[in-house]
N, C-alpha and C positions, 0 to 999 in steps of 0.2 A: 295323192295331194294335188297333182296337176288337174285331175278331173274335178275335184271339189273346188279348186281355185278358179277354174275356167267357168264354173257354174255361176252365172250372174256377174261376171267380171265387168261387163258394160252396164252399170246400174243407172246410167242416165244423168250423171252429174258429179262434179268434183266438190269436195268441201274445202275449207280454208287452207289447211296445210297442203293438200294436194294442189290447190291453186298456186301456192307459192312454188312448189316443185315445178309445176308446168311453166310458170312465168320465168323463173330463173333458168330452167333448163333450156329455154329457147333463146337465151342471150348468148352473145359470143363469149369465147374463153376469156379474153381480156376484161370484158364487162363482169363476168362471174368473179374473176380474181379481184377486181376493184370492189365488188360487193363484200367479199369475205374479209376485207380489212375493217369493215365497220359492223357487220352483222352476219350471223349464221355461219361462222367459221367452223363450227362443230359439224356442219353438213357439207363442207367444201368438197371432199372427195366424191360424195354422193351426187352433188350437183354436176360435177364434171362428168360423171358416168351418165347421168340423165341427159346431159347435153348431147352426148354421142348417140344415145337411144332415140331421143326426140328428133334428132336430125334425120333419122330414117323416115319417121312418120309422126308428126305431132298429133296425138290423139289420146283419149282417156284410157283405152285398152292398152296401148303401148306404154303409157305412163305407169301402169300397174304390173306389166309383165316382169320386170326385174324382181319385184317383191315376190311374185308367184314362183319364179324360178328359184329364188332364195329359200322359200318355204319348202319346195319340193326337194331341194338339195339337203336341207336340214333333216327332213324325214328320212332320206336315204342315209345320212350320216348317223342319225340316231339308231337306225337299224344296224349299221356297221359296228357301232359301239356295242350294242347288245350282243351281236354275233361274236365279237372278239372277246368281250368280257365274260360271256356266259356260253351261249350256244345259238345256232341259227334260229331256232324257234323263238327264243327271247328277243332276238333282233327283229324278226318279222313282226311279232306282236307289238313291240315298242314303236317301230316305225309307223305301223298302221294306227296305233293309238294317238301318236303325235299328229298324224294327218287328219284325224277326225275331231280333234279338239277344237271347239268353236273359236277360242282365242287365236289359235294358229290360223284358221281360215279368215278371221277378221283382218289380221295384219298381212296375210298373203294378198289381200285385195286393197292395200293402201299404197299410194304413191309416195311412200317415205322409206327410210333406210332400215327400219327395225327388223324386218324379215331377213335382210342381207346380213345384218349384225348377228342374228341368231345362227345363220349358216356359218359365219366365220368362227364363232365361238365353238360350235359343234365340230368343225373341222380341226380347230386348234386342240380340242380335247382328244380327238382321235389321234392326232399326231403326238400328243403327250403320251398316250397309251403305247403307241408304237415306239417312242423314244425309250420308254421304260423297258421295252423288250429288246433294247440294244440298237435301235435305228438312230439315224442322225437327228440332231436337234434343230437344224436350220429350217426345215419346213414348219416346225412349230413356231419359231420366232418370226418367220416371214408372214405367216397367216395372222399371228397376233398383231403385227405392225399394221397390216392392212385393215384389220377389224377395228383397231383403236382409232384409225383415221376415219372410219365410217361413223363411229360414235365413241366419244371418249369414256363414257360410263361403262363400256365393255371391259375396262381395266379391272373392274371388281372381280372378274373371273380368275385373276391371278391368286386371290385369296383362296378360292375353291381349289385351284390346282395345287397350291402349297399344302393345304390340308390333305389332299390326295397323296402327295409325296410323303408327308409325315405318317399317314396311316399305312402306307406301303413299306415304311422303314427302309427306304432306299439308301444306298451307299453315298459317301461324300462325293464321289465322282459324278454321280447322277445329279446331286444338288448343284455342283459346280456347272454342269452342262445346262441345267435349267436356269440358273442365275444369269449365265451368259446370254441365253436366248431372250430372257426377260429384259436384260439390259439393252439389247439392240432394239426391241420393240418399244421400251420406255424412252429411249433416246429419240425415236421418231415421234413419240407422243408429246414430248416436252414443249416444243414450239406451239403446238395446237392448244395445250393447256394454258400457256402464257397469253395467247391471243384471246381465247374464249373466256378467260377470267375477266378481261376487260369488257366483255359483252354479256356479263352475267345478268344484266337487267332484263334480258329476254325471258328469264325464268322467274321473274318477279311475280307472275300470276299464280305460281304454285303455292299451295298452302300446307301447313303442318299436317301430316297424315294422322288420322285418328284410328280408333279401333275398328270402325266400320270399313275404312280403307284396307286395313290389314286382313279383315275377314273376307272381304270381297276378293282380294288378291289370292288368298289361300283357296277359296272356292274355284276361282278361275284357273289356278295352276295345278291343283292336286287331283282334279277329276275331269272327265270328259263333259259331264253335266254338273252344274254347281249345286243342285238340290236333288232330293229323292234317293231311291234305293241305289242307283248307280253310283252316286257320290259316296255313299258310305261303304259300298263294296270296294270302290277304288281306294279309300282310306285304309280299309282292312288289308288289301293286297299290298299297299305301300309298306305297312307295318310288317307284314310277313316278308316282304322283299328286303327288309333291312338286314337279313342274315345271308345275303347273297355274296358275301366276300368281296372280291375285286370290284364287282359292279357297284356295290354299295359305296365303296371307298371313292368311286368316281362320281356317281350320280347324286348321292346325298349332299355333299358339299356344293355341287353345282346348283342344286335345287334351292338350298337354304341360304347360303352365305351372301350372294349378291343382293337379294331382296332384303334380308335382315340388316345388312350393313347400310344400305341406302335408306331404309326406314329409320334406322337409328340416327344417322347423320341428319336426316330431314327433321328430326325433333328440334334441332338447333338452327339449321339452315335449310329451308324447304327446297328439296331437289327431287322428290320422289314422284314418279309416274310409272305405271305398270309397264308401259312400252319400253322404258329405259332398261328394264331387266327382263325383257321378253325371252332372251336367250336362256335364262335359268329354267324355263319351262321344260327343256329337254330332259331334265333329271326325273321328272314325275313319270312319264311313260316307261322309262327304263326300270324304275322301281316297281311299277304296277305289273309290267311283264315278268320281272323276276319273281314277284310274289305269286303270280298266276302259274309260273313254271314250277315253283315249289309246291303249290297246291296240287298240280297235276302229278308231280312225282309222288306225293303222299297218297293220292288216290290210287295210283298205279301199284304202289307197295301194298295197300290194303286189298286191292283186287287179287294180287298174287298170293297174299296170305290167305284170302278166302278160298283160293284154289288149292291150298295145301302146300305151297312152295315154302320151304323153311325161311325164317327171317335171315336177312343178310345175304340171301342168294339171288335177290331180284336182278342185279346187274349181270350175274353169271347166267341166269336164265335167259335174259334178253339176248346175250351173245350166243347162247346155245341155240335159241330159236332162229336167230338170223343165220347161223351156220347150217342148221338143218334145211332152211329154205333155200340157201345157196346150193347145197348139195343136190337137193331135189331138182333144181333147174339144170344142174350140170349133167346128172346121170339120167334124167328123163323119167323119174319116178313120179307119175301123175295120179296114181290111184293106189289103193291098198290091196289089190289083188295080184297074185303071182309072186312066188317066193324069189324069183330071179329078177324082178323089176328093180332097176337101179343098181344092179351089180355090174362092175366092170368085167372085162374079159379075164377070167381066171382069178378074180379077186373077190373079196367079200365086203360087206357093209361096214364091218368093224375096222378093217384095215385101211379103208379109204380108197379102194380100187387098185391096190398094188397086188403083189403076189399073196400067197396064203398067209404069210407071217410078217408082212412089211410093217412100216411105221405109219400110223394114221394120225388124225386130228382128234383130240379129245373133245367130245361134243359139249362138255360142260365148260371147259376153260378155253377152247380154241387154240391150244398149243400142241406142238408136235410131241407125241409120246408113243412109246411102244404099244402096239395093238394088243390088248389083253382084255380079259373079261371084266376086270375091275374098272375099266375106263368107260363104262356105260353112262349115257346121259340119264338124268332123272326120269323115272318111268313116265311122267305125264308130259314130257316134251320130246319123246322119241319119234321115229318115223312111223308113218301109218302102216308100212308094210310089215307083216308079221315076220318075226325072226325065230329060228329054232332055239330051243332052250340051250343055254350054255352053262358051263360049270360055274359055281359060285363058292366062295370060301366056306360058306356055312352049309352047302348042300345044293342039290338041284333046284332050279326055279321052275315052277309050273305056272305058265301064263294062262290067264283066262281068255277064252276065244273072243270075249266082248271088249277086251282092253284096247285093241287097235282102233276100234270105232270111237271109243272115248278119247283116245289120244288124238285122233283126226279132228274131232270136234274142238278140242282145246286148241289145237294148232290153228284151226280156221278162226277161232275167236281171237287168238293172238294176232293173226294176220289182219284182222279188222281193226285192231287197236290204233294203228297210225291214222286210219281214216276217221275213226271216232274222235281222236285227238284233234285232227284237222277241222272236223265239224264243230267241235267245241270252241276252237279258236275263232272260226268264222262267226259263230253266234256271239262270242264274247266281244267281237268288234262291231257286229251288225246291231246288236241290241242297244248299246249306248248311242250309236249313230241315229237309229230310228227314234230313240227317246229324245234326242236333241234336235230332231229334224225341224220342228217349228222355229227353234232359235236360228238354225242355219238359214232357213227361208227368210226370216225377218231381217237377218244381217245382210242379205243381198239387196235390200232396198236402200235407195239413197236417203230415205227419210230416217234411217237409223244412224246416220252420221250427224255431227253437230249442226251442220247446215248443208244446203244444196245450192251451190252457186248457180247452177244451170237454171233452177227454178226461179231464183231471184232475177237472173238475166232475162228470162222469158217474160217476167212481169214488167221489167223495164222496157223491153221491146214492144210490149202491148200497150202500156200506159203512158210512157213518156213521149211527148210530142217533139218533133224536130225543133231545135233551138232552146228547149227547156233547160234551165240550169240544174246542176246536180252537185251535191256535197257528199263527202264520205266522212263518217264520224265513228271512230277515229280513222285516220288516213289509211290504216291497214286494209280496210274493206275496199280500197281501190283495186285489190286483187280480183274482185268480181269483174271489173272492166278489163283487166289484163287477161283473165282466163277466157272470157267470152266477149271479145271486143265488138262483135257484130251488133249486139243489142244496144250498145251505147253510141253507135254512129249517129251523128246529128245532135247529141246532147252536149251541153257546155259544162265542163268541169271548172267550177268557179274558183276553186282553191289551188288548182294545179299551177306549179311554177316551173319545175324541171322534172323530166321523166326519171323513173327509177334506174333505167339502164345507164343514163348519162350521169346521174348523181351518185351511183354506187349504193343505192338504198333499195329496199323492197318495194315501197309504194311511191317513191319520188319525193321531191321537196315541194312544199306548199309555199304560197306567198305569205308575206307577213300579215299580222293582224290588221294594220291600217289599210293595206291594199285590199284585203278581203272585205272589210267594212264598206269600202268605196264600191266594190263590185256588187255587194248585196243591196246597197242603197238604190240601185237602179232596177231591181226586179220585184215583182209582186207575187211570184210563185216560185217555189224551189222544191226539188225532190231530194230527199235525204236517204242515203244508204248507210244505215247505222247499226251498231250493235243493239240488239233488241231491248236490253235493259238500261239504255242510256237516255231515252227520250220518253217521257219526262224523267229527270233524275236530279238528285242533289249532289251528284258527283262533280267535282271541280277538276277539269283536266289540267295536267301539268304543262301541256303544250299551249302557248298563247293563242295560236291560230284555232285550235279546237275550242278554246274558251270563247272566242268570238262566235264560232258556229253556234254554240249552246246559247250564249247571251242573246244574239240577234234572233235566232229561231224561236226561243222560248218567250222572248219579250215582245217581238214585233210581228210574229206570225202565229197562225192558228192551224192546227192539224185538220185536214179535211178527209184524207184517205190514208189507209194503213194496211200493209200486208206484212205478216210476220211469218218467217220460215226458219225455224230453229233459232240460231243465235243472230240472225240477220233480219232487219226490218227495213222495208221500203215504205216511205211515208211522203205524202204530198202536203206541203204547208203553203197556205195563202196568207198574204199580208193583211193584217187587221185594218190598217188605214193605207190607202194607196200612196205610193211615193209622190213627193211634191212635183216632180217633173212628168207625172203621168196623169192624163185626164181622169177626173174623179169617178166616172162611171165605167171606166174600162173593165174593171173587175168589181162586181158588187161586194159590199162588205158582208162578212159572215153574219147571219142572223142569230146563230147560236154559238157565238165565239166564246171560247173558254177564257176565264180570267187569267191574267199573267201569273205565273207561279212566283212564290217568294224568292228573294235573292238566294242564290246557291251558297251553301256553307261547306267548308272543307270536310271531306269524308274520304275514307280509303278508296283508292281507285278500283274499278271493276277488274275482273280477271282479264288479263291480256290475251287477245285472240290469236297470238302467234306463238304457239308452243314450240319448243325446240325438240 
C-alpha cells in the first residue's frame, strides 16, 4: 500500500478540497479554533493534525502523507482481521486486495481525512473482535471516539458492529461492555453533532442519490475493477465467502450497513457521498479472500480424492504429511535407499526412535499411541524408505518393490502444494492489478481531480499583469490564491474586505455590494476566477456581493479570453464602454462585443464547490 501510494503522490497540483486543507492547516491553532465555530467543524480534529504536519514542511507531498499512512495502516488492519477471523492466508490476501483497490489508492493520495477514518474504523473493528475474545473494551471505545471526531458519519459503523454482536449471540455481559464503550464514544461526539448541525448548509450541494449512484458505489466497493471478468469473479467469491462463519459476521455488516443506511437517509435529506462511507470498503476484500480460501480448500479436497485419499481424511492426511516431513528432517532420512536410514540408535521407524517397543507418534493422527503394526500411516503417505513386512491382522503384507518410488513421488507433489498455492495467490493479486493498471496510471494525474489549482495559478501568473483587478466567483475560489499565493502577487483583489484567518472563514469576508460597485466603476478590465458553469449563467447568487459581480460583469463587460480547467474558469473581461473618468481611447471598444444577456431569473444554485 505504501508503494502504490507513493507512486505519483506528487501529481503537480492540489484541487479545491486539498487547497482548503492546505490553507487551514497553515493557520495558527487559535485561528483554526475560530474557524470551526462557523464552518467545517466536522473536520476540526483533522485540521489540527494537519497543522502539526504542515508545520514541519508545507508542501503537497507532506499534505498527502497522513492519508497514505492511514491507507497503509488500514491494509495491515484488514490483514489482521482476516488472520484472526480465519487464517493467515486469508488475512494476507485480504490485505493485498485492499491495497490494490483503485478506490483505496485514490483516497490514499487525497489531502483529506477519509483514509484516516477508514483506518480508525478498521482498528475499532479489530478491537471489537479482541473484546469478544475476552479482552478489554476501553481500546475499542477510545478508537471509536477519535474516529468519530475525524468524521461524524463514521458513527454508522455502530450499526454494523451491533449486527455482528447479534449474529455472534453474545452474552448480556458482552452487550453491557459494548454499550458502555459506545456511550463514551457517543458522549464525545454529541458536541460535534450539535455544532455541525448548524453548519449543514455546507452539504447543500449534495443531491438525492439515484440508481446510477448506487450501481457505481457497488462496482467501486465490491471488486478491484468495476467491469470485466475480474469484477464478476470477485462477486462470485464474495457469495462463496458468505459461508465463512465468524468472518462473514464481521465483514458483511461492515460492507453493507453504512452505505445502505446513508443511501436510505439521503432519499429524504441528501447526505450521501462515497467518501463518507469509504471505511465500509474493508469488508469486501475480507469476503473475497474468504471465498478464495474456500475455493482453494475445495480444490485441495478434490485433489486428494483424485489421489485415492478417503473422503473426510484430508485434514488427517495433511497432518500426517507434515509429521512425516518433520521426522525426515530430524533423523536425516534424505533418500529412499538403505534400510537403516532414519533409524535411531537401537530404535525402529514405527516406535519413533526409542527402544524396540516404546511409544511412538501415530503418523495418521499425530498423537502418542503404543507402537504397533496397526498404527501405520495410509500407504500413499508413508516414508520413502522401504520397511520390512510386518504382521497384519488379516495376514502378511507383501509390498511391491515399486511402491516406495510412488510414495516418494506423491510426497514430493505434496511438498510442492504450498508453493503452488502461493503462486496461485500471487497470480490472484497480480492479475487484477495489471487489469486495472491503466486506471491506476490515470488516477495519478492531476487532471483526474475536479480541478487543478496549480494549473489555474500558473495561468494567472502568465496572463495577469501587475495591478490587474481580480474577482472570485463565488468567493470560495479565493482558495486558489491561498494555496498558490505567488501567482497572485501584484494582482488586486477587488472584493476582499477581511482575510479568512482574521474573520474565521475559509475565504475571508468581502466588501458590501455598494463598495464593490464603486471599485468596479473605475476599472476597464477585470479577471474572473470563477466556477466554470457560472459565466454566463441564469443563476441568482444568494450573496448580494456575488450578485453585483454577476450583474456588472454580464451587463457592462464583454469576455475576451477564457481558460477552463475542470470546475474552474479564468476569464478576462473588458468593459464595453470606457468608464467616464477614463480617456475614451485608452482601451478600444470590442468590435465583436456580445449583447448583454437577459436579466437573470431565480434558479436553483449550482453545486457548492466546498464538500465536507
